[in-house]
N, C-alpha and C positions, 0 to 999 in steps of 0.2 A: 874201184869207185861204183866198180856193180853196172857200168854203164851210168850213173847216176851226170848230169850235168852239174858242174857247179855252181853258189846262187851266188853271183858275182852285185856288190854294191853298185846301184848309182851316183853315177859321178856328175858334179853340176858346172857347168862350164861359166866364167867369167867372158868379161869383153875384151882383159887384159889376158884370157889366156888365146886367143884370137890375136894378139898385137891388137887391139882397140882398130878392127876393122872400119872403115868409114864409108864401105857401100855394099849394099846384097851382091852376092854372087855365094860361086862355089868357090871351095880351097883345098890347097890342100894341110888336110888333121890326118896325122896319126899315120893308120896303115890304109888311108884311102882317101875322101872329099869329103868338107860338112858343105851345107847349102846354108846360109844366113840369108835370111830376111829383111828389109828393106822395115817393116816393123818390129825388128826383133834391135836392129840397128838406132833407132828412133828411140825405145828402149834403154838402149845402151846409153846412147849421147841426156837422155832427162834423169839416166838415176845410172850413170858408172860401176855403180856394185850393182847393181845387178846381177842372177845367174839364172840361167835355165837351164834342167835336166837334162843330159845326153843323150839320143837316139841311135841305135843306131839298126837300118836300113836290110833287113832281110834279102843279100847279094845271088839276082839269077848267074850273071857273071862279073866276073873281074875284082875289081878292088871292092872296100866295104865302104857303104855311103852311111852318113849323118846328117841329123837334121835336131835342132833343137827344140826341145818341147814345152813344155808350162814349167811359166817361171817362180822359182822359189824363194822365193824377198817375205820373208814375215811383214806384216801391216800390206800389202799388197794392195789391196781396194776398199781404199782407203774412203768414205765417205764424197769425197769432194777430188775425188781422182781426174785428172782430164783422160776422156775417151784419144785412146792417139788409131788407132784401128781399129776395125771390127769384121767381121768376116760373115758374109750367108752361106758361103761354099757353091755359091747357085740355086741357090734353092730363096722361093719367095716370102715376104714375111710375112709374120704372122696373121696383119692387114692386107697385105695383098692375098693369102691365101684364101681371107673370108670372104672379100669380093666376088673372088675367083670364081665360089663358090657361087655367093648368091647367084652371080650374073648365069655361069652352068644351069642352077633350081629352076631362075626367071626361063632359059628355053626352054625345056623342058615344062613350065607350067605355057609356056606360046605353044608346044609342037603337039600336047596335048589336049589344048583349045582347041585346033584348027581339024 
């Protein structure tokens, strides 16, 4: 293969592949562990046939660690879909960022006026 890495097809994981886990956490999986979040469990409880893309983290030491990536399902985000969980990853919302920017601008104007 001249040093080229083989292209692997993506693997999808269903709830039944993980024995219908009921709680978030780290579980033995293949040659390492898989981390499942409470949001993924909530999606599976609402849609037991939902599937997620399997993603492997690059190991620094020890066994492989896997996580679930994006959900694979047709018509995933219907217009009437109920939001189960939304994360902002610690970033302020657009509204908060705008308010913070206005506050900083006002403080700058006050400082230059003095």
